[in-house]
N, CA, C and O atoms as a Maestro MAE file, in Angstrom:
{
 s_m_m2io_version
 :::
 2.0.0
}

f_m_ct {
 s_m_title
 :::
 protein
 m_atom[288] {
  # First column is atom index #
  i_m_mmod_type
  r_m_x_coord
  r_m_y_coord
  r_m_z_coord
  i_m_residue_number
  s_m_chain_name
  s_m_pdb_residue_name
  s_m_pdb_atom_name
  i_m_atomic_number
  :::
  1 25 1.344 -0.800 -0.293 1 A "MET " " N  " 7
  2 3 0.346 -0.150 -0.030 1 A "MET " " CA " 6
  3 2 0.727 1.013 -0.010 1 A "MET " " C  " 6
  4 15 1.609 1.140 0.839 1 A "MET " " O  " 8
  5 25 0.479 2.017 -0.574 2 A "HIS " " N  " 7
  6 3 1.158 2.793 -0.523 2 A "HIS " " CA " 6
  7 2 1.332 4.898 -0.313 2 A "HIS " " C  " 6
  8 15 1.390 5.862 -1.076 2 A "HIS " " O  " 8
  9 25 1.351 4.645 1.258 3 A "ILE " " N  " 7
  10 3 0.802 5.411 2.417 3 A "ILE " " CA " 6
  11 2 -0.050 6.664 1.883 3 A "ILE " " C  " 6
  12 15 -1.246 6.880 2.080 3 A "ILE " " O  " 8
  13 25 0.951 7.501 1.095 4 A "GLY " " N  " 7
  14 3 1.006 8.809 1.119 4 A "GLY " " CA " 6
  15 2 -0.992 9.226 0.313 4 A "GLY " " C  " 6
  16 15 -1.829 10.079 0.610 4 A "GLY " " O  " 8
  17 25 -0.962 7.681 -1.114 5 A "ASN " " N  " 7
  18 3 -1.439 7.787 -1.803 5 A "ASN " " CA " 6
  19 2 -2.908 7.553 -0.809 5 A "ASN " " C  " 6
  20 15 -3.983 8.090 -1.077 5 A "ASN " " O  " 8
  21 25 -2.699 6.736 0.246 6 A "ARG " " N  " 7
  22 3 -4.414 6.350 1.010 6 A "ARG " " CA " 6
  23 2 -4.639 7.375 2.248 6 A "ARG " " C  " 6
  24 15 -5.855 7.329 2.435 6 A "ARG " " O  " 8
  25 25 -4.126 8.198 3.104 7 A "ILE " " N  " 7
  26 3 -3.615 9.315 2.872 7 A "ILE " " CA " 6
  27 2 -5.103 9.873 2.097 7 A "ILE " " C  " 6
  28 15 -6.231 10.366 2.114 7 A "ILE " " O  " 8
  29 25 -4.240 9.441 1.610 8 A "LYS " " N  " 7
  30 3 -4.694 10.986 0.855 8 A "LYS " " CA " 6
  31 2 -6.126 11.156 0.419 8 A "LYS " " C  " 6
  32 15 -6.845 12.095 0.759 8 A "LYS " " O  " 8
  33 25 -6.542 9.944 -0.533 9 A "GLU " " N  " 7
  34 3 -7.114 8.615 -0.683 9 A "GLU " " CA " 6
  35 2 -9.166 9.243 0.568 9 A "GLU " " C  " 6
  36 15 -10.243 9.689 0.173 9 A "GLU " " O  " 8
  37 25 -8.505 8.799 2.333 10 A "VAL " " N  " 7
  38 3 -8.827 9.490 3.103 10 A "VAL " " CA " 6
  39 2 -9.050 10.316 3.493 10 A "VAL " " C  " 6
  40 15 -10.229 10.298 3.847 10 A "VAL " " O  " 8
  41 25 -8.572 11.224 3.699 11 A "LEU " " N  " 7
  42 3 -8.769 12.800 3.195 11 A "LEU " " CA " 6
  43 2 -9.895 12.997 2.443 11 A "LEU " " C  " 6
  44 15 -11.012 12.976 2.959 11 A "LEU " " O  " 8
  45 25 -9.757 13.142 1.551 12 A "PHE " " N  " 7
  46 3 -11.253 13.658 0.106 12 A "PHE " " CA " 6
  47 2 -11.754 12.954 0.783 12 A "PHE " " C  " 6
  48 15 -11.957 13.647 1.780 12 A "PHE " " O  " 8
  49 25 -12.357 11.422 1.092 13 A "GLU " " N  " 7
  50 3 -13.786 10.841 1.235 13 A "GLU " " CA " 6
  51 2 -13.879 11.266 2.288 13 A "GLU " " C  " 6
  52 15 -14.236 10.232 2.850 13 A "GLU " " O  " 8
  53 25 -13.837 12.142 3.209 14 A "GLN " " N  " 7
  54 3 -13.767 12.871 3.845 14 A "GLN " " CA " 6
  55 2 -14.609 13.980 4.044 14 A "GLN " " C  " 6
  56 15 -15.665 14.153 4.653 14 A "GLN " " O  " 8
  57 25 -13.718 14.823 3.237 15 A "GLY " " N  " 7
  58 3 -14.624 16.006 2.535 15 A "GLY " " CA " 6
  59 2 -13.684 17.173 2.532 15 A "GLY " " C  " 6
  60 15 -13.796 18.229 1.911 15 A "GLY " " O  " 8
  61 25 -12.017 16.484 3.959 16 A "HIS " " N  " 7
  62 3 -10.631 17.591 3.631 16 A "HIS " " CA " 6
  63 2 -10.076 17.976 2.405 16 A "HIS " " C  " 6
  64 15 -10.030 17.391 1.323 16 A "HIS " " O  " 8
  65 25 -9.491 19.525 2.927 17 A "ASN " " N  " 7
  66 3 -8.453 19.569 1.435 17 A "ASN " " CA " 6
  67 2 -6.541 19.298 2.755 17 A "ASN " " C  " 6
  68 15 -6.396 19.291 3.977 17 A "ASN " " O  " 8
  69 25 -5.735 19.165 1.798 18 A "ALA " " N  " 7
  70 3 -4.694 19.513 1.852 18 A "ALA " " CA " 6
  71 2 -4.444 20.417 3.200 18 A "ALA " " C  " 6
  72 15 -3.874 19.853 4.134 18 A "ALA " " O  " 8
  73 25 -4.850 21.839 3.360 19 A "CYS " " N  " 7
  74 3 -5.108 22.698 3.489 19 A "CYS " " CA " 6
  75 2 -5.673 22.138 5.402 19 A "CYS " " C  " 6
  76 15 -4.828 21.419 5.936 19 A "CYS " " O  " 8
  77 25 -6.455 22.327 5.943 20 A "TRP " " N  " 7
  78 3 -7.285 21.586 6.644 20 A "TRP " " CA " 6
  79 2 -6.339 20.523 6.890 20 A "TRP " " C  " 6
  80 15 -5.553 21.043 7.683 20 A "TRP " " O  " 8
  81 25 -5.972 19.411 6.690 21 A "LEU " " N  " 7
  82 3 -5.104 18.794 6.993 21 A "LEU " " CA " 6
  83 2 -3.325 19.593 8.445 21 A "LEU " " C  " 6
  84 15 -2.794 19.592 9.556 21 A "LEU " " O  " 8
  85 25 -3.366 20.296 6.379 22 A "ALA " " N  " 7
  86 3 -1.871 21.235 7.749 22 A "ALA " " CA " 6
  87 2 -2.422 21.096 8.399 22 A "ALA " " C  " 6
  88 15 -2.808 19.963 8.686 22 A "ALA " " O  " 8
  89 25 -2.924 22.538 9.246 23 A "GLU " " N  " 7
  90 3 -3.130 22.695 10.155 23 A "GLU " " CA " 6
  91 2 -3.756 22.141 11.237 23 A "GLU " " C  " 6
  92 15 -4.031 22.887 12.177 23 A "GLU " " O  " 8
  93 25 -4.141 20.548 11.313 24 A "ARG " " N  " 7
  94 3 -4.242 20.057 12.438 24 A "ARG " " CA " 6
  95 2 -3.033 19.565 12.877 24 A "ARG " " C  " 6
  96 15 -2.967 19.254 14.066 24 A "ARG " " O  " 8
  97 25 -1.686 19.374 11.908 25 A "ILE " " N  " 7
  98 3 -1.032 18.385 12.338 25 A "ILE " " CA " 6
  99 2 -0.361 18.871 13.259 25 A "ILE " " C  " 6
  100 15 -0.341 18.147 14.254 25 A "ILE " " O  " 8
  101 25 0.618 20.496 13.404 26 A "PRO " " N  " 7
  102 3 0.474 21.438 12.690 26 A "PRO " " CA " 6
  103 2 1.944 22.087 10.872 26 A "PRO " " C  " 6
  104 15 3.010 22.701 10.822 26 A "PRO " " O  " 8
  105 25 1.374 21.682 10.234 27 A "CYS " " N  " 7
  106 3 2.667 22.049 9.252 27 A "CYS " " CA " 6
  107 2 2.143 22.558 8.309 27 A "CYS " " C  " 6
  108 15 0.918 22.679 8.284 27 A "CYS " " O  " 8
  109 25 3.086 23.072 7.090 28 A "GLU " " N  " 7
  110 3 2.662 24.319 6.371 28 A "GLU " " CA " 6
  111 2 2.083 23.305 4.884 28 A "GLU " " C  " 6
  112 15 2.754 22.307 4.622 28 A "GLU " " O  " 8
  113 25 1.184 23.542 4.233 29 A "ARG " " N  " 7
  114 3 0.142 22.502 3.149 29 A "ARG " " CA " 6
  115 2 1.213 22.370 2.470 29 A "ARG " " C  " 6
  116 15 1.681 21.352 2.981 29 A "ARG " " O  " 8
  117 25 2.151 22.782 1.428 30 A "SER " " N  " 7
  118 3 3.466 22.175 1.405 30 A "SER " " CA " 6
  119 2 3.837 21.020 1.631 30 A "SER " " C  " 6
  120 15 4.156 20.439 0.593 30 A "SER " " O  " 8
  121 25 3.961 20.281 2.758 31 A "ASN " " N  " 7
  122 3 4.117 19.327 3.529 31 A "ASN " " CA " 6
  123 2 3.414 17.898 3.170 31 A "ASN " " C  " 6
  124 15 3.663 16.714 2.942 31 A "ASN " " O  " 8
  125 25 1.967 19.206 3.326 32 A "VAL " " N  " 7
  126 3 1.041 17.653 3.652 32 A "VAL " " CA " 6
  127 2 1.224 16.507 2.031 32 A "VAL " " C  " 6
  128 15 1.054 15.291 1.958 32 A "VAL " " O  " 8
  129 25 1.762 17.846 0.530 33 A "TYR " " N  " 7
  130 3 1.171 17.012 -0.875 33 A "TYR " " CA " 6
  131 2 2.977 16.266 -0.699 33 A "TYR " " C  " 6
  132 15 3.133 15.346 -1.501 33 A "TYR " " O  " 8
  133 25 3.973 16.486 0.002 34 A "HIS " " N  " 7
  134 3 5.146 16.030 0.704 34 A "HIS " " CA " 6
  135 2 4.617 14.016 1.150 34 A "HIS " " C  " 6
  136 15 4.698 12.864 0.723 34 A "HIS " " O  " 8
  137 25 4.053 14.931 2.383 35 A "ILE " " N  " 7
  138 3 3.264 13.069 3.192 35 A "ILE " " CA " 6
  139 2 2.241 12.373 1.376 35 A "ILE " " C  " 6
  140 15 2.458 11.205 1.057 35 A "ILE " " O  " 8
  141 25 1.520 13.014 0.704 36 A "PHE " " N  " 7
  142 3 0.637 12.103 -0.270 36 A "PHE " " CA " 6
  143 2 2.038 11.542 -1.241 36 A "PHE " " C  " 6
  144 15 1.726 10.806 -2.177 36 A "PHE " " O  " 8
  145 25 3.391 11.816 -1.086 37 A "LYS " " N  " 7
  146 3 3.670 11.045 -2.516 37 A "LYS " " CA " 6
  147 2 5.033 10.160 -1.877 37 A "LYS " " C  " 6
  148 15 6.115 9.879 -2.393 37 A "LYS " " O  " 8
  149 25 4.371 9.820 -0.318 38 A "ARG " " N  " 7
  150 3 5.855 9.496 0.354 38 A "ARG " " CA " 6
  151 2 5.160 7.403 0.609 38 A "ARG " " C  " 6
  152 15 4.066 6.964 0.964 38 A "ARG " " O  " 8
  153 25 6.071 6.916 0.327 39 A "ASN " " N  " 7
  154 3 5.692 5.706 0.531 39 A "ASN " " CA " 6
  155 2 5.389 5.124 1.873 39 A "ASN " " C  " 6
  156 15 4.492 4.362 2.232 39 A "ASN " " O  " 8
  157 25 6.615 5.825 2.676 40 A "ASP " " N  " 7
  158 3 6.568 5.923 4.430 40 A "ASP " " CA " 6
  159 2 6.262 6.875 4.524 40 A "ASP " " C  " 6
  160 15 6.348 7.843 3.769 40 A "ASP " " O  " 8
  161 25 5.659 6.679 5.934 41 A "LEU " " N  " 7
  162 3 5.814 7.438 6.419 41 A "LEU " " CA " 6
  163 2 6.166 6.661 8.596 41 A "LEU " " C  " 6
  164 15 5.934 5.546 9.064 41 A "LEU " " O  " 8
  165 25 6.745 7.890 9.240 42 A "GLY " " N  " 7
  166 3 7.448 7.493 10.450 42 A "GLY " " CA " 6
  167 2 6.122 7.192 11.847 42 A "GLY " " C  " 6
  168 15 5.186 7.953 12.093 42 A "GLY " " O  " 8
  169 25 6.524 5.514 12.764 43 A "VAL " " N  " 7
  170 3 4.995 6.283 13.464 43 A "VAL " " CA " 6
  171 2 4.428 7.071 14.069 43 A "VAL " " C  " 6
  172 15 3.214 7.130 14.262 43 A "VAL " " O  " 8
  173 25 5.628 8.091 14.607 44 A "SER " " N  " 7
  174 3 4.553 9.434 15.313 44 A "SER " " CA " 6
  175 2 3.506 9.485 14.148 44 A "SER " " C  " 6
  176 15 2.418 8.916 14.067 44 A "SER " " O  " 8
  177 25 4.266 10.500 13.087 45 A "LEU " " N  " 7
  178 3 3.139 11.741 11.865 45 A "LEU " " CA " 6
  179 2 1.874 10.560 11.568 45 A "LEU " " C  " 6
  180 15 0.818 11.185 11.459 45 A "LEU " " O  " 8
  181 25 1.692 9.369 11.436 46 A "LEU " " N  " 7
  182 3 1.240 7.985 10.605 46 A "LEU " " CA " 6
  183 2 0.049 7.864 12.219 46 A "LEU " " C  " 6
  184 15 -1.075 7.364 12.222 46 A "LEU " " O  " 8
  185 25 0.751 8.472 13.380 47 A "PHE " " N  " 7
  186 3 0.258 8.133 14.155 47 A "PHE " " CA " 6
  187 2 -0.640 9.305 14.059 47 A "PHE " " C  " 6
  188 15 -1.829 8.996 14.140 47 A "PHE " " O  " 8
  189 25 -0.501 10.024 13.974 48 A "SER " " N  " 7
  190 3 -1.041 11.785 13.861 48 A "SER " " CA " 6
  191 2 -1.817 11.674 13.101 48 A "SER " " C  " 6
  192 15 -2.963 11.762 13.543 48 A "SER " " O  " 8
  193 25 -1.727 11.521 12.157 49 A "ILE " " N  " 7
  194 3 -2.789 11.902 11.026 49 A "ILE " " CA " 6
  195 2 -3.837 10.655 11.302 49 A "ILE " " C  " 6
  196 15 -4.800 10.659 10.535 49 A "ILE " " O  " 8
  197 25 -3.806 9.671 12.200 50 A "SER " " N  " 7
  198 3 -5.084 8.843 12.162 50 A "SER " " CA " 6
  199 2 -5.876 9.189 13.197 50 A "SER " " C  " 6
  200 15 -6.996 8.841 13.572 50 A "SER " " O  " 8
  201 25 -4.844 10.147 13.682 51 A "ARG " " N  " 7
  202 3 -6.391 10.389 15.454 51 A "ARG " " CA " 6
  203 2 -6.016 11.676 14.787 51 A "ARG " " C  " 6
  204 15 -5.011 12.109 15.352 51 A "ARG " " O  " 8
  205 25 -6.368 12.392 13.913 52 A "ILE " " N  " 7
  206 3 -6.618 13.952 13.390 52 A "ILE " " CA " 6
  207 2 -7.508 13.329 12.317 52 A "ILE " " C  " 6
  208 15 -8.247 14.221 11.900 52 A "ILE " " O  " 8
  209 25 -7.789 11.975 11.589 53 A "LEU " " N  " 7
  210 3 -8.444 11.370 10.513 53 A "LEU " " CA " 6
  211 2 -9.459 10.408 10.879 53 A "LEU " " C  " 6
  212 15 -10.193 9.829 10.080 53 A "LEU " " O  " 8
  213 25 -9.456 10.216 12.665 54 A "ASN " " N  " 7
  214 3 -9.840 8.726 12.910 54 A "ASN " " CA " 6
  215 2 -10.018 7.586 11.803 54 A "ASN " " C  " 6
  216 15 -11.012 6.861 11.821 54 A "ASN " " O  " 8
  217 25 -9.353 7.501 11.164 55 A "HIS " " N  " 7
  218 3 -8.605 6.157 10.928 55 A "HIS " " CA " 6
  219 2 -7.319 5.604 10.959 55 A "HIS " " C  " 6
  220 15 -6.125 5.865 10.816 55 A "HIS " " O  " 8
  221 25 -8.456 4.356 11.317 56 A "ASP " " N  " 7
  222 3 -6.568 3.113 11.084 56 A "ASP " " CA " 6
  223 2 -5.596 3.044 10.256 56 A "ASP " " C  " 6
  224 15 -5.264 1.973 9.749 56 A "ASP " " O  " 8
  225 25 -5.033 4.114 10.015 57 A "PHE " " N  " 7
  226 3 -4.086 3.394 9.021 57 A "PHE " " CA " 6
  227 2 -2.703 2.035 9.121 57 A "PHE " " C  " 6
  228 15 -1.954 1.581 8.256 57 A "PHE " " O  " 8
  229 25 -2.864 1.736 10.606 58 A "PHE " " N  " 7
  230 3 -2.087 1.235 10.972 58 A "PHE " " CA " 6
  231 2 -2.553 -0.884 10.452 58 A "PHE " " C  " 6
  232 15 -1.811 -1.737 9.964 58 A "PHE " " O  " 8
  233 25 -4.191 -0.979 10.912 59 A "SER " " N  " 7
  234 3 -4.800 -1.966 10.697 59 A "SER " " CA " 6
  235 2 -4.589 -3.012 8.651 59 A "SER " " C  " 6
  236 15 -4.435 -4.144 8.192 59 A "SER " " O  " 8
  237 25 -4.801 -1.023 8.021 60 A "GLU " " N  " 7
  238 3 -4.718 -1.312 6.736 60 A "GLU " " CA " 6
  239 2 -3.243 -1.927 6.660 60 A "GLU " " C  " 6
  240 15 -2.989 -3.023 6.161 60 A "GLU " " O  " 8
  241 25 -2.562 -1.293 7.074 61 A "LEU " " N  " 7
  242 3 -0.686 -2.171 6.985 61 A "LEU " " CA " 6
  243 2 -0.886 -3.454 7.187 61 A "LEU " " C  " 6
  244 15 -0.460 -4.219 6.322 61 A "LEU " " O  " 8
  245 25 -1.636 -4.060 8.469 62 A "SER " " N  " 7
  246 3 -1.127 -4.761 9.535 62 A "SER " " CA " 6
  247 2 -1.614 -6.142 8.293 62 A "SER " " C  " 6
  248 15 -0.862 -7.065 7.980 62 A "SER " " O  " 8
  249 25 -3.101 -5.926 7.735 63 A "ALA " " N  " 7
  250 3 -4.062 -6.715 6.947 63 A "ALA " " CA " 6
  251 2 -2.530 -7.637 5.847 63 A "ALA " " C  " 6
  252 15 -1.998 -8.728 5.644 63 A "ALA " " O  " 8
  253 25 -2.479 -6.056 5.435 64 A "GLN " " N  " 7
  254 3 -0.935 -6.516 3.986 64 A "GLN " " CA " 6
  255 2 -0.657 -7.009 4.283 64 A "GLN " " C  " 6
  256 15 -0.524 -8.077 3.685 64 A "GLN " " O  " 8
  257 25 -0.271 -6.863 5.428 65 A "PHE " " N  " 7
  258 3 1.041 -7.714 5.889 65 A "PHE " " CA " 6
  259 2 0.680 -8.938 6.311 65 A "PHE " " C  " 6
  260 15 1.509 -9.827 6.502 65 A "PHE " " O  " 8
  261 25 -0.044 -9.022 6.413 66 A "ASN " " N  " 7
  262 3 -0.652 -10.247 7.327 66 A "ASN " " CA " 6
  263 2 -1.517 -10.910 5.284 66 A "ASN " " C  " 6
  264 15 -2.437 -11.652 5.627 66 A "ASN " " O  " 8
  265 25 -1.506 -10.887 4.219 67 A "GLY " " N  " 7
  266 3 -2.002 -11.243 3.111 67 A "GLY " " CA " 6
  267 2 -3.138 -11.236 3.017 67 A "GLY " " C  " 6
  268 15 -3.478 -11.932 2.060 67 A "GLY " " O  " 8
  269 25 -4.260 -10.633 3.718 68 A "ASN " " N  " 7
  270 3 -5.464 -9.940 3.858 68 A "ASN " " CA " 6
  271 2 -5.770 -8.904 2.750 68 A "ASN " " C  " 6
  272 15 -6.969 -8.773 2.503 68 A "ASN " " O  " 8
  273 25 -4.994 -8.221 2.109 69 A "THR " " N  " 7
  274 3 -5.708 -7.249 1.784 69 A "THR " " CA " 6
  275 2 -4.360 -7.500 0.213 69 A "THR " " C  " 6
  276 15 -3.239 -7.847 0.584 69 A "THR " " O  " 8
  277 25 -4.604 -7.276 -1.677 70 A "PRO " " N  " 7
  278 3 -3.041 -7.195 -2.064 70 A "PRO " " CA " 6
  279 2 -2.284 -5.710 -2.564 70 A "PRO " " C  " 6
  280 15 -2.772 -4.688 -3.046 70 A "PRO " " O  " 8
  281 25 -1.420 -5.938 -2.353 71 A "GLN " " N  " 7
  282 3 0.020 -4.889 -2.210 71 A "GLN " " CA " 6
  283 2 0.042 -3.945 -3.499 71 A "GLN " " C  " 6
  284 15 0.062 -4.270 -4.687 71 A "GLN " " O  " 8
  285 25 0.036 -3.273 -3.186 72 A "GLU " " N  " 7
  286 3 0.043 -2.558 -5.089 72 A "GLU " " CA " 6
  287 2 2.150 -1.933 -4.891 72 A "GLU " " C  " 6
  288 15 2.724 -1.389 -5.834 72 A "GLU " " O  " 8
  :::
 }
 m_bond[287] {
  # First column is bond index #
  i_m_from
  i_m_to
  i_m_order
  :::
  1 1 2 1
  2 2 3 1
  3 3 4 2
  4 3 5 1
  5 5 6 1
  6 6 7 1
  7 7 8 2
  8 7 9 1
  9 9 10 1
  10 10 11 1
  11 11 12 2
  12 11 13 1
  13 13 14 1
  14 14 15 1
  15 15 16 2
  16 15 17 1
  17 17 18 1
  18 18 19 1
  19 19 20 2
  20 19 21 1
  21 21 22 1
  22 22 23 1
  23 23 24 2
  24 23 25 1
  25 25 26 1
  26 26 27 1
  27 27 28 2
  28 27 29 1
  29 29 30 1
  30 30 31 1
  31 31 32 2
  32 31 33 1
  33 33 34 1
  34 34 35 1
  35 35 36 2
  36 35 37 1
  37 37 38 1
  38 38 39 1
  39 39 40 2
  40 39 41 1
  41 41 42 1
  42 42 43 1
  43 43 44 2
  44 43 45 1
  45 45 46 1
  46 46 47 1
  47 47 48 2
  48 47 49 1
  49 49 50 1
  50 50 51 1
  51 51 52 2
  52 51 53 1
  53 53 54 1
  54 54 55 1
  55 55 56 2
  56 55 57 1
  57 57 58 1
  58 58 59 1
  59 59 60 2
  60 59 61 1
  61 61 62 1
  62 62 63 1
  63 63 64 2
  64 63 65 1
  65 65 66 1
  66 66 67 1
  67 67 68 2
  68 67 69 1
  69 69 70 1
  70 70 71 1
  71 71 72 2
  72 71 73 1
  73 73 74 1
  74 74 75 1
  75 75 76 2
  76 75 77 1
  77 77 78 1
  78 78 79 1
  79 79 80 2
  80 79 81 1
  81 81 82 1
  82 82 83 1
  83 83 84 2
  84 83 85 1
  85 85 86 1
  86 86 87 1
  87 87 88 2
  88 87 89 1
  89 89 90 1
  90 90 91 1
  91 91 92 2
  92 91 93 1
  93 93 94 1
  94 94 95 1
  95 95 96 2
  96 95 97 1
  97 97 98 1
  98 98 99 1
  99 99 100 2
  100 99 101 1
  101 101 102 1
  102 102 103 1
  103 103 104 2
  104 103 105 1
  105 105 106 1
  106 106 107 1
  107 107 108 2
  108 107 109 1
  109 109 110 1
  110 110 111 1
  111 111 112 2
  112 111 113 1
  113 113 114 1
  114 114 115 1
  115 115 116 2
  116 115 117 1
  117 117 118 1
  118 118 119 1
  119 119 120 2
  120 119 121 1
  121 121 122 1
  122 122 123 1
  123 123 124 2
  124 123 125 1
  125 125 126 1
  126 126 127 1
  127 127 128 2
  128 127 129 1
  129 129 130 1
  130 130 131 1
  131 131 132 2
  132 131 133 1
  133 133 134 1
  134 134 135 1
  135 135 136 2
  136 135 137 1
  137 137 138 1
  138 138 139 1
  139 139 140 2
  140 139 141 1
  141 141 142 1
  142 142 143 1
  143 143 144 2
  144 143 145 1
  145 145 146 1
  146 146 147 1
  147 147 148 2
  148 147 149 1
  149 149 150 1
  150 150 151 1
  151 151 152 2
  152 151 153 1
  153 153 154 1
  154 154 155 1
  155 155 156 2
  156 155 157 1
  157 157 158 1
  158 158 159 1
  159 159 160 2
  160 159 161 1
  161 161 162 1
  162 162 163 1
  163 163 164 2
  164 163 165 1
  165 165 166 1
  166 166 167 1
  167 167 168 2
  168 167 169 1
  169 169 170 1
  170 170 171 1
  171 171 172 2
  172 171 173 1
  173 173 174 1
  174 174 175 1
  175 175 176 2
  176 175 177 1
  177 177 178 1
  178 178 179 1
  179 179 180 2
  180 179 181 1
  181 181 182 1
  182 182 183 1
  183 183 184 2
  184 183 185 1
  185 185 186 1
  186 186 187 1
  187 187 188 2
  188 187 189 1
  189 189 190 1
  190 190 191 1
  191 191 192 2
  192 191 193 1
  193 193 194 1
  194 194 195 1
  195 195 196 2
  196 195 197 1
  197 197 198 1
  198 198 199 1
  199 199 200 2
  200 199 201 1
  201 201 202 1
  202 202 203 1
  203 203 204 2
  204 203 205 1
  205 205 206 1
  206 206 207 1
  207 207 208 2
  208 207 209 1
  209 209 210 1
  210 210 211 1
  211 211 212 2
  212 211 213 1
  213 213 214 1
  214 214 215 1
  215 215 216 2
  216 215 217 1
  217 217 218 1
  218 218 219 1
  219 219 220 2
  220 219 221 1
  221 221 222 1
  222 222 223 1
  223 223 224 2
  224 223 225 1
  225 225 226 1
  226 226 227 1
  227 227 228 2
  228 227 229 1
  229 229 230 1
  230 230 231 1
  231 231 232 2
  232 231 233 1
  233 233 234 1
  234 234 235 1
  235 235 236 2
  236 235 237 1
  237 237 238 1
  238 238 239 1
  239 239 240 2
  240 239 241 1
  241 241 242 1
  242 242 243 1
  243 243 244 2
  244 243 245 1
  245 245 246 1
  246 246 247 1
  247 247 248 2
  248 247 249 1
  249 249 250 1
  250 250 251 1
  251 251 252 2
  252 251 253 1
  253 253 254 1
  254 254 255 1
  255 255 256 2
  256 255 257 1
  257 257 258 1
  258 258 259 1
  259 259 260 2
  260 259 261 1
  261 261 262 1
  262 262 263 1
  263 263 264 2
  264 263 265 1
  265 265 266 1
  266 266 267 1
  267 267 268 2
  268 267 269 1
  269 269 270 1
  270 270 271 1
  271 271 272 2
  272 271 273 1
  273 273 274 1
  274 274 275 1
  275 275 276 2
  276 275 277 1
  277 277 278 1
  278 278 279 1
  279 279 280 2
  280 279 281 1
  281 281 282 1
  282 282 283 1
  283 283 284 2
  284 283 285 1
  285 285 286 1
  286 286 287 1
  287 287 288 2
  :::
 }
}
């Protein structure tokens, strides 16, 4: 799973945009666009984004690791 793409999908599915996420992380909007391009993230950043979006990205990664979802 490309974690940056997945974060972007969830963010937009919830009706939010990069500016909204940037205000909550907090960081510059351009940094959020860099996150979207990344294939991996540090645990603390992913945890923060998971809490902000109320979405468990860790369970998705775990399911992929355990072979329950196709890898991208």
